[in-house]
C-alpha positions as CSV (number, residue, x, y, z in Angstrom):
1,M,0.1,-0.2,0.0
2,Q,1.4,3.1,-1.1
3,T,2.2,6.0,1.7
4,Q,2.9,9.4,1.8
5,K,6.6,9.2,1.6
6,D,6.3,7.0,-1.4
7,M,4.8,9.7,-3.7
8,R,6.5,10.1,-7.0
9,I,7.1,14.0,-7.2
10,L,8.1,16.2,-10.2
11,A,9.1,20.0,-9.3
12,V,9.7,22.0,-12.2
13,D,11.9,25.2,-11.8
14,D,14.6,27.0,-14.2
15,E,16.2,28.1,-11.0
16,V,18.9,25.4,-10.2
17,V,19.7,26.5,-6.5
18,F,15.7,26.7,-5.8
19,L,15.7,22.7,-7.2
20,D,18.9,21.9,-5.0
21,I,16.9,23.4,-1.9
22,L,14.1,21.8,-2.7
23,H,15.6,18.2,-3.4
24,T,17.3,18.7,0.3
25,L,13.8,19.2,1.7
26,F,12.6,16.2,0.0
27,A,15.6,13.9,1.2
28,Y,15.4,15.3,5.1
29,Q,11.4,14.5,5.0
30,G,11.7,11.2,3.6
31,Y,10.7,12.1,0.3
32,T,13.1,10.0,-2.1
33,R,11.2,9.6,-5.3
34,N,11.5,13.0,-6.7
35,V,12.1,14.0,-10.1
36,Q,13.2,17.6,-11.5
37,A,12.7,19.6,-14.6
38,R,14.2,22.8,-15.6
39,S,11.7,24.1,-18.0
40,A,8.1,23.3,-19.3
41,N,9.2,21.2,-22.4
42,E,11.5,19.3,-20.3
43,A,8.5,18.6,-18.0
44,L,6.3,17.8,-21.0
45,E,8.7,15.1,-22.2
46,L,8.8,13.3,-18.7
47,L,4.9,13.6,-18.7
48,R,4.0,12.5,-21.8
49,D,6.6,9.1,-21.3
50,P,4.5,6.3,-21.2
51,D,7.1,4.8,-18.7
52,Q,7.0,7.8,-16.5
53,Q,4.0,8.5,-13.4
54,F,4.1,11.0,-10.9
55,D,1.9,11.1,-8.1
56,C,2.2,14.7,-7.6
57,I,3.5,18.1,-9.4
58,L,5.2,21.2,-8.4
59,L,5.5,24.3,-10.6
60,D,7.2,27.3,-10.3
61,I,5.3,30.3,-12.2
62,Q,8.2,32.5,-13.8
63,M,10.2,30.3,-16.5
64,P,11.1,31.1,-19.8
65,G,9.2,30.2,-22.7
66,M,5.8,28.3,-21.2
67,N,5.3,29.5,-17.8
68,G,4.1,27.6,-15.1
69,I,0.4,28.9,-15.7
70,E,0.5,27.6,-19.2
71,L,2.0,24.5,-18.3
72,C,-0.4,23.8,-16.0
73,K,-3.3,23.9,-18.3
74,A,-1.3,21.7,-20.6
75,I,-1.2,19.2,-18.1
76,R,-4.6,19.2,-17.3
77,N,-5.4,18.3,-20.7
78,M,-3.5,15.0,-20.5
79,P,-6.1,12.4,-19.3
80,K,-3.4,10.9,-17.5
81,Y,-2.7,13.9,-15.2
82,A,-6.3,15.3,-15.4
83,S,-7.1,15.0,-11.5
84,T,-3.0,15.0,-10.0
85,P,-2.4,17.2,-7.4
86,I,-0.6,20.4,-8.8
87,L,1.0,22.7,-6.2
88,M,2.2,25.9,-7.8
89,L,5.5,26.9,-5.5
90,T,6.4,30.4,-6.3
91,S,7.7,33.9,-5.2
92,L,4.5,35.6,-6.9
93,S,2.1,36.3,-4.3
94,E,0.0,38.9,-6.3
95,Q,-4.0,37.9,-6.9
96,V,-3.8,37.9,-10.5
97,Y,-1.5,35.1,-10.3
98,I,-3.3,33.4,-7.9
99,D,-6.5,33.6,-10.0
100,Q,-4.8,32.3,-13.2
101,A,-2.9,29.3,-11.4
102,F,-6.4,28.2,-9.7
103,G,-8.0,29.1,-13.1
104,A,-5.6,27.0,-15.2
105,G,-6.3,23.7,-12.5
106,A,-4.1,24.3,-9.9
107,S,-4.7,22.4,-6.7
108,D,-2.8,24.4,-4.3
109,Y,-0.4,27.7,-4.2
110,I,2.9,28.0,-1.9
111,T,4.7,31.2,-2.1
112,K,8.5,31.3,-1.6
113,P,10.6,31.1,0.4
114,I,9.6,27.6,1.7
115,N,8.7,26.7,5.0
116,E,9.4,23.5,5.6
117,T,6.7,22.5,7.9
118,E,3.9,23.8,5.3
119,L,5.2,22.3,2.4
120,N,5.0,19.0,4.3
121,A,1.6,19.7,5.3
122,R,0.5,20.8,1.9
123,L,2.4,17.5,0.4
124,R,0.0,15.4,3.1
125,S,-3.2,17.1,2.0
126,A,-2.0,15.9,-1.6
127,F,-1.5,12.6,-0.6
128,N,-4.6,12.5,1.1
129,S,-6.3,14.0,-2.3
130,I,-4.9,11.3,-4.4
131,T,-6.0,8.6,-1.8
132,E,-9.5,9.9,-2.1
133,R,-9.5,10.4,-5.8
134,K,-8.3,6.7,-6.6
135,R,-10.9,5.4,-4.5
136,V,-13.9,7.3,-6.1
137,E,-12.1,6.7,-9.5
138,A,-12.4,3.1,-8.7
139,L,-16.0,3.3,-7.5
140,A,-17.0,5.4,-10.8
141,Y,-15.6,2.7,-12.8
142,K,-17.6,0.0,-10.8
143,V,-20.5,2.3,-11.5
144,Q,-20.3,2.3,-15.3
145,T,-19.6,-1.5,-15.5
146,S,-21.5,-3.2,-12.5
147,S,-25.2,-3.9,-11.9
148,V,-24.9,-3.6,-7.9
149,D,-26.7,-1.2,-6.6
150,Q,-24.0,0.9,-4.6
151,V,-20.8,-0.4,-5.1
152,G,-19.3,1.6,-2.2
153,L,-20.4,5.1,-3.4
154,N,-21.0,7.5,-0.3
155,F,-23.7,10.1,-0.8
156,S,-20.8,12.8,0.9
157,D,-18.2,11.5,-2.0
158,P,-17.4,14.9,-3.7
159,I,-17.2,13.0,-7.0
160,S,-15.7,14.6,-10.2
161,L,-18.4,15.3,-13.1
162,P,-16.5,15.1,-16.1
163,E,-19.7,16.7,-18.2
164,V,-19.8,19.9,-16.0
165,D,-17.1,22.1,-17.8
166,D,-14.5,24.0,-15.5
167,L,-15.7,22.5,-12.5
168,M,-13.8,23.4,-9.2
169,G,-12.4,20.8,-6.9
170,Y,-13.5,21.6,-3.6
171,L,-10.6,21.1,-2.0
172,A,-9.1,23.4,-4.2
173,M,-11.9,26.0,-3.7
174,Q,-11.1,25.9,0.1
175,N,-7.2,26.1,-0.9
176,Y,-7.7,29.2,-3.0
177,L,-9.5,31.0,-0.3
178,L,-6.7,30.3,2.3
179,T,-4.4,31.4,-0.4
180,L,-5.9,34.7,-1.2
181,G,-6.2,35.6,2.7
182,T,-8.8,37.4,4.7
183,L,-8.8,40.2,2.7
184,R,-8.6,39.6,-0.9
185,S,-11.0,36.7,-0.2
186,N,-13.5,39.3,0.7
187,A,-14.1,40.2,-2.6
188,W,-16.2,36.8,-3.3
189,S,-19.7,36.0,-1.9
190,A,-20.4,32.3,-1.8
191,I,-23.7,30.9,-2.6
192,G,-25.0,27.4,-1.7
193,F,-27.0,24.8,-3.9
194,H,-28.9,22.0,-2.1
195,I,-30.4,19.5,-4.2
196,M,-33.8,18.7,-2.8
197,G,-34.4,14.9,-3.4
198,A,-30.7,14.0,-3.9
199,A,-30.9,11.6,-0.9
200,Q,-34.0,9.8,-2.2
201,V,-32.3,9.4,-5.7
202,F,-29.2,8.0,-3.9
203,A,-30.8,5.8,-1.8
204,N,-33.6,4.4,-5.0
205,A,-31.9,4.7,-8.3
206,H,-28.6,3.2,-9.9
207,P,-25.4,4.8,-9.2
208,R,-25.3,5.8,-12.7
209,D,-28.5,7.5,-12.5
210,F,-27.5,9.3,-9.3
211,L,-24.1,10.8,-11.0
212,D,-25.7,11.7,-14.2
213,M,-28.6,13.6,-12.0
214,I,-25.9,15.4,-10.2
215,Q,-24.5,16.5,-13.6
216,D,-27.6,17.4,-15.2
217,V,-27.8,19.9,-11.9
218,G,-24.4,21.0,-12.1
219,I,-24.5,22.1,-16.0
220,T,-27.8,23.9,-14.9
221,I,-26.4,26.0,-12.3
222,R,-22.8,27.2,-14.6
223,E,-25.8,27.7,-17.2
224,G,-27.7,30.1,-14.4
225,L,-24.8,31.9,-13.7
226,K,-23.5,32.5,-17.2
227,T,-23.3,35.9,-17.3
228,R,-21.4,36.1,-14.1
229,T,-18.2,36.0,-12.8
230,F,-17.6,32.9,-10.5
231,L,-16.1,29.5,-9.6
232,L,-18.2,26.6,-9.0
233,S,-17.6,23.0,-7.2
234,Y,-19.7,20.2,-6.1
235,S,-19.0,19.7,-2.4
236,G,-20.6,16.2,-2.1
237,S,-23.9,14.8,-0.2
238,G,-26.0,16.8,-3.3
239,E,-24.7,20.2,-3.0
240,F,-22.6,22.4,-4.9
241,V,-21.2,25.7,-4.0
242,A,-20.3,28.9,-6.3
243,L,-18.1,31.7,-5.5
244,I,-19.6,34.6,-6.9
245,D,-17.7,38.3,-7.5
246,K,-19.0,40.9,-5.3
247,K,-19.4,43.6,-7.9
248,T,-21.8,41.7,-9.7
249,P,-25.5,41.7,-7.8
250,I,-27.6,38.8,-7.8
251,D,-31.0,37.8,-6.9
252,T,-31.0,34.5,-5.4
253,D,-35.0,34.1,-5.1
254,Y,-34.7,35.0,-8.9
255,L,-31.9,32.6,-9.5
256,Q,-33.7,29.7,-7.9
257,D,-36.9,30.0,-10.1
258,Q,-34.7,30.5,-12.9
259,L,-32.7,27.2,-12.1
260,N,-35.8,25.4,-11.6
261,G,-37.1,26.0,-14.8
262,L,-33.7,25.1,-16.8
263,L,-33.9,21.8,-15.1
264,E,-37.6,21.0,-16.3
265,P,-36.2,19.1,-19.3
266,F,-34.5,16.5,-17.2
267,R,-37.4,16.0,-14.7
268,E,-38.8,13.1,-16.9
269,F,-35.7,11.2,-16.9
270,H,-35.1,11.8,-12.8
271,V,-38.7,10.6,-12.0
272,A,-38.5,7.6,-14.1
273,A,-35.2,6.5,-12.6
274,S,-36.0,7.2,-8.9
275,G,-39.6,8.3,-8.7
276,Q,-37.8,11.3,-7.1
277,N,-38.7,15.2,-8.7
278,V,-35.8,17.1,-7.5
279,K,-35.3,20.8,-7.3
280,I,-32.7,23.3,-6.6
281,C,-32.7,25.3,-3.2
282,V,-30.6,28.8,-3.5
283,S,-29.1,30.5,-0.5
284,K,-28.6,34.1,0.0
285,P,-24.9,35.1,-0.7
286,C,-22.7,34.4,2.2
287,S,-19.4,36.7,2.9
288,K,-17.0,37.4,5.6
289,G,-16.6,40.5,7.6
290,L,-13.1,42.2,7.4
291,L,-12.7,42.4,11.1
292,T,-13.8,38.7,11.6
293,F,-11.1,36.1,12.9
294,A,-13.4,33.7,10.8
295,S,-11.4,31.4,8.3
296,P,-11.7,32.7,4.7
297,T,-13.4,29.3,3.9
298,A,-16.0,30.3,6.2
299,P,-18.3,31.3,3.7
300,L,-18.6,28.1,2.0
301,D,-20.1,26.4,5.2
302,A,-22.1,29.1,5.4
303,A,-23.7,29.1,2.2
304,L,-24.3,25.2,2.2
305,L,-26.1,25.4,5.5
306,A,-28.1,28.3,4.3
307,A,-29.1,26.3,1.0
308,R,-30.0,23.4,3.5
309,Q,-32.3,25.4,5.7
310,N,-33.8,27.0,2.5
311,P,-37.7,27.8,3.5
312,A,-38.6,25.7,0.1
313,L,-37.3,22.5,2.3
314,A,-40.0,23.0,4.9
315,Q,-42.5,23.6,2.7
316,S,-42.0,20.6,1.0
317,G,-41.8,18.7,3.9
318,A,-38.6,16.9,2.1
319,S,-36.4,14.6,4.5
320,S,-32.9,15.3,5.7
321,P,-29.8,14.4,3.4
322,I,-28.1,11.1,4.7
323,Q,-25.5,12.0,6.4
């Protein structure tokens, strides 16, 4: 069984001195399976080699030729590494670079100079995400090939949804807000989307039908938000959360009606698959005051809770989600 220290790591940076420092830190912490590349082209050669396999990738942003953000996009377009943790390790702390990095598919962002404890903690988080991703991918395969009703899929799993374009991983969304910090993250509001009836679909339908229903809702939410600046993630348990630019006003009551209207063409399939007519409950925008000590990720939790407590749920008599 693979352990955290067994991860094979690719570090890409054009600065030899930094790669030497990184190699020393890896060796000290017990990461012996690390490979270095001094340019994006060298990294791509390694990543395209069928005999090479990497579990985690570290990228600098400022490199001659193709920079780290462009390289991150190229890596995400490779099916083999579409979900592999990518950590940006850079001296650039300006928000524009943070936004571009996560927009390109980065999983995390660490600024130089490197703190040894922080680096190990981020690699531990990457390993945990690898372990969870492999479990969910194995379940997804079983869902597509097995007639077994549940095949070990949990309602709370933050599964990937390939049909929903540009969907951000929930851990990546949390890391994005943490990287921005208290002041800069306050430019975003969080809005939660609770699928009323998702728990019943999960309990009564085949996993394929449950996953199709979640993807239908994800596509619907993206369509409803398309005129706004937003980031969207599926957090599990039949719930999505979006970060919305505060500069863009939003009427969430209107959005809820709009989304349920857009979901109408899918209803016949959902009812046939599970007997459940699902609906989308939308929370009011949630944000964190500048003077509070709450974590930058607190609005995500608040938005999801508010969506679960949407009055539409009480009026419908819907049961609580499966825990």
